[in-house]
C-alpha positions as CSV (number, residue, x, y, z in Angstrom):
1,M,71.6,62.8,81.7
2,E,73.9,65.7,82.4
3,I,75.6,67.9,79.8
4,T,78.4,70.4,80.7
5,I,78.7,73.4,78.5
6,K,81.7,75.7,78.7
7,K,81.2,79.2,77.4
8,T,83.8,82.0,77.0
9,V,82.5,85.6,76.6
10,E,84.8,88.3,75.5
11,E,83.8,91.9,75.8
12,K,85.6,95.2,75.1
13,H,85.1,98.2,77.3
14,K,86.3,101.7,76.4
15,I,87.2,103.7,79.5
16,K,89.0,106.9,80.1
17,L,91.9,106.6,82.6
18,P,92.0,106.8,85.5
19,A,88.7,104.8,86.0
20,F,87.1,103.9,89.3
21,Y,85.0,100.9,90.1
22,K,83.7,99.1,93.2
23,T,82.1,95.9,94.5
24,I,80.8,95.2,97.9
25,A,84.3,94.4,99.2
26,H,86.7,96.2,96.8
27,H,87.4,99.5,95.2
28,Y,89.6,99.8,92.1
29,K,91.5,102.5,90.3
30,I,92.4,101.4,86.8
31,Y,95.4,103.5,85.9
32,S,96.9,101.7,82.9
33,E,95.9,99.2,80.2
34,T,97.4,96.4,82.4
35,N,97.2,97.5,86.0
36,A,94.8,98.7,88.7
37,I,95.0,99.4,92.4
38,C,92.7,97.2,94.4
39,V,91.6,98.3,97.9
40,T,90.1,95.5,99.9
41,K,87.8,96.9,102.6
42,M,86.5,94.3,105.0
43,T,85.4,94.6,108.6
44,V,88.1,92.1,109.8
45,W,91.0,92.8,107.4
46,G,91.8,95.0,104.5
47,G,94.6,95.5,102.0
48,I,95.9,97.4,99.0
49,G,97.6,95.8,96.0
50,I,98.1,95.9,92.3
51,V,95.9,93.7,90.1
52,Q,95.2,93.2,86.4
53,S,93.1,96.0,84.9
54,Q,90.4,93.6,83.7
55,L,89.6,92.3,87.2
56,P,86.9,94.9,88.0
57,F,85.0,93.8,85.0
58,E,85.4,90.1,85.8
59,T,84.0,90.7,89.3
60,G,81.0,92.7,88.1
61,A,82.2,95.9,89.6
62,V,80.2,99.1,88.9
63,E,81.6,102.6,88.3
64,C,82.2,104.8,91.3
65,S,83.7,108.2,91.9
66,E,87.3,109.1,92.6
67,N,86.2,110.4,95.9
68,E,84.6,107.0,96.9
69,F,87.9,105.3,95.9
70,L,90.0,107.8,97.9
71,N,87.8,107.4,101.0
72,A,88.2,103.6,100.9
73,Y,92.0,103.9,100.2
74,N,92.6,106.4,103.0
75,S,90.4,104.4,105.5
76,T,92.3,101.2,104.7
77,I,95.7,103.0,105.0
78,N,94.7,104.3,108.4
79,E,93.6,100.8,109.5
80,L,96.8,99.2,108.3
81,D,98.8,102.0,110.1
82,L,96.9,101.2,113.3
83,I,97.7,97.5,113.0
84,N,101.4,98.3,112.2
85,N,101.6,100.4,115.4
86,I,100.3,97.7,117.8
């Protein structure tokens, strides 16, 4: 016998903006109630985009410093600039 159970968990997090979070592959800067900057830092490709502000919490991200975020951001910008100039 197999039973499927679907659960929905809702959590509230109080944060002070801007807030910075990271996972193994992403760094986030939450800058509003609805939006965050996501820096994808991978060895093969990277990117920067706007995502919904709850995404860091859904992916299990942990807090990081602004400096960690800026290092990932600047490194990705430099990589994208190199690719653009090929």
